[in-house]
C-alpha positions as CSV (number, residue, x, y, z in Angstrom):
1,M,0.2,0.0,0.0
2,I,1.1,3.4,-0.8
3,I,-0.6,6.6,0.8
4,T,-0.5,9.7,-1.6
5,V,-1.9,13.3,-1.4
6,A,-4.3,12.5,-4.5
7,M,-5.6,9.9,-2.0
8,L,-6.2,11.9,1.2
9,R,-7.8,14.6,-1.2
10,E,-9.9,12.2,-2.9
11,K,-10.8,10.8,0.8
12,D,-11.7,14.5,2.1
13,A,-8.8,14.6,4.7
14,C,-8.8,17.9,6.1
15,R,-6.2,20.6,4.5
16,D,-4.2,20.8,7.3
17,Q,-3.4,16.9,7.5
18,V,-2.7,16.8,3.6
19,R,-0.3,19.9,4.2
20,I,1.6,17.8,7.2
21,F,1.4,14.6,5.3
22,E,3.2,16.3,1.9
23,G,5.5,18.5,4.1
24,L,6.6,15.3,5.8
25,F,6.8,12.8,2.9
26,G,5.9,14.7,-0.4
27,A,3.5,13.2,-2.9
28,S,3.3,9.6,-1.2
29,A,4.4,7.1,1.2
30,K,4.6,3.7,2.4
31,P,3.1,3.1,5.8
32,T,6.4,1.5,7.2
33,L,6.8,1.6,10.9
34,A,9.1,4.3,10.7
35,N,7.0,6.5,8.7
36,C,3.8,5.5,11.3
37,R,6.3,6.8,13.9
38,K,7.2,10.1,12.3
39,A,3.2,10.7,11.1
40,V,2.3,10.5,14.6
41,K,4.9,12.8,16.1
42,V,3.8,15.7,13.5
43,G,0.3,15.1,14.3
44,L,-1.4,13.0,11.6
45,S,-4.3,11.0,12.3
46,L,-3.7,7.4,12.0
47,D,-7.3,6.9,13.6
48,W,-8.7,8.7,10.4
49,A,-6.2,7.0,8.0
50,A,-7.1,3.5,9.1
51,S,-10.9,4.2,9.2
52,R,-10.7,5.6,5.9
53,L,-7.8,4.0,3.8
54,L,-7.6,0.5,4.9
55,P,-10.2,-2.2,3.9
56,A,-12.8,-3.2,6.5
57,P,-10.6,-6.3,7.6
58,A,-7.2,-4.3,8.3
59,W,-9.5,-1.6,9.6
60,E,-11.3,-4.1,12.0
61,A,-7.6,-5.7,12.9
62,Y,-6.1,-1.9,13.7
63,D,-9.4,-1.0,15.7
64,E,-8.8,-4.2,17.9
65,A,-5.2,-3.8,18.3
66,I,-5.6,-0.2,19.4
67,T,-8.6,-0.5,22.1
68,P,-6.6,-1.9,24.9
69,A,-4.1,1.3,24.4
70,W,-7.2,3.4,24.3
71,E,-8.9,1.9,27.3
72,A,-5.6,2.6,29.6
73,Y,-5.0,6.1,28.4
74,D,-8.9,7.0,29.0
75,E,-8.4,5.4,32.6
76,A,-4.9,7.3,32.9
77,I,-6.3,10.8,32.1
78,T,-10.1,10.7,33.4
79,P,-8.6,12.1,36.7
80,A,-6.9,15.1,35.3
81,Q,-9.7,15.7,32.9
82,K,-12.0,15.9,35.5
83,V,-9.8,18.6,37.3
84,Y,-9.2,20.2,33.7
85,E,-12.9,20.5,33.1
86,K,-13.5,22.1,36.9
87,A,-10.6,24.5,36.3
88,I,-11.8,25.9,32.9
89,A,-15.3,25.9,33.5
90,P,-15.8,29.6,34.6
91,A,-13.6,30.9,31.6
92,R,-15.9,28.5,29.0
93,K,-19.2,29.8,30.6
94,A,-17.8,33.6,29.7
95,Y,-16.8,32.8,26.3
96,D,-19.7,30.5,25.5
97,E,-21.8,33.6,26.5
98,A,-19.7,36.2,24.8
99,C,-20.1,34.2,21.5
100,A,-23.9,33.8,22.1
101,R,-23.7,37.7,22.4
102,A,-21.7,38.0,19.6
103,F,-23.8,36.1,17.1
104,Y,-27.1,37.6,18.2
105,N,-25.6,41.1,17.6
106,A,-24.1,40.2,14.5
107,A,-27.4,38.5,13.4
108,K,-29.6,41.7,14.3
109,G,-28.5,43.3,11.1
110,V,-28.8,40.4,8.9
C-alpha cells in the first residue's frame, strides 16, 4: 500500500492533515513502522487514515489492536480531565456567553 496526497484529498482529508503529510513525505509514502511513527509525531491522525484508507478487515484489526491502549489512556487521563474541566468551567461559561452575544448582535442586522 502507498498513501498519496491525491488519495488523501479524494477521501476528504482536512487541508491541514494533507499539508502536514505532504510536508513530511512529499507526494506519497509507504506506511512503514518508521513512517507511521513520524506521522504520529507530527500530529497526523492514524485513526482517520485507518478508518478511511484501510480495507474493512485491516481496519477491524487496527481497531482491535488499539482498543486496549485507548482504554488505558482514557483511564489514565480521566482524573486530570475532571480537574481540568472544573478549572476551565468559569472561563468556558464566559466564552460561551460572549459567543452567544456576538452571534446575536451580528445576526440582528442580517
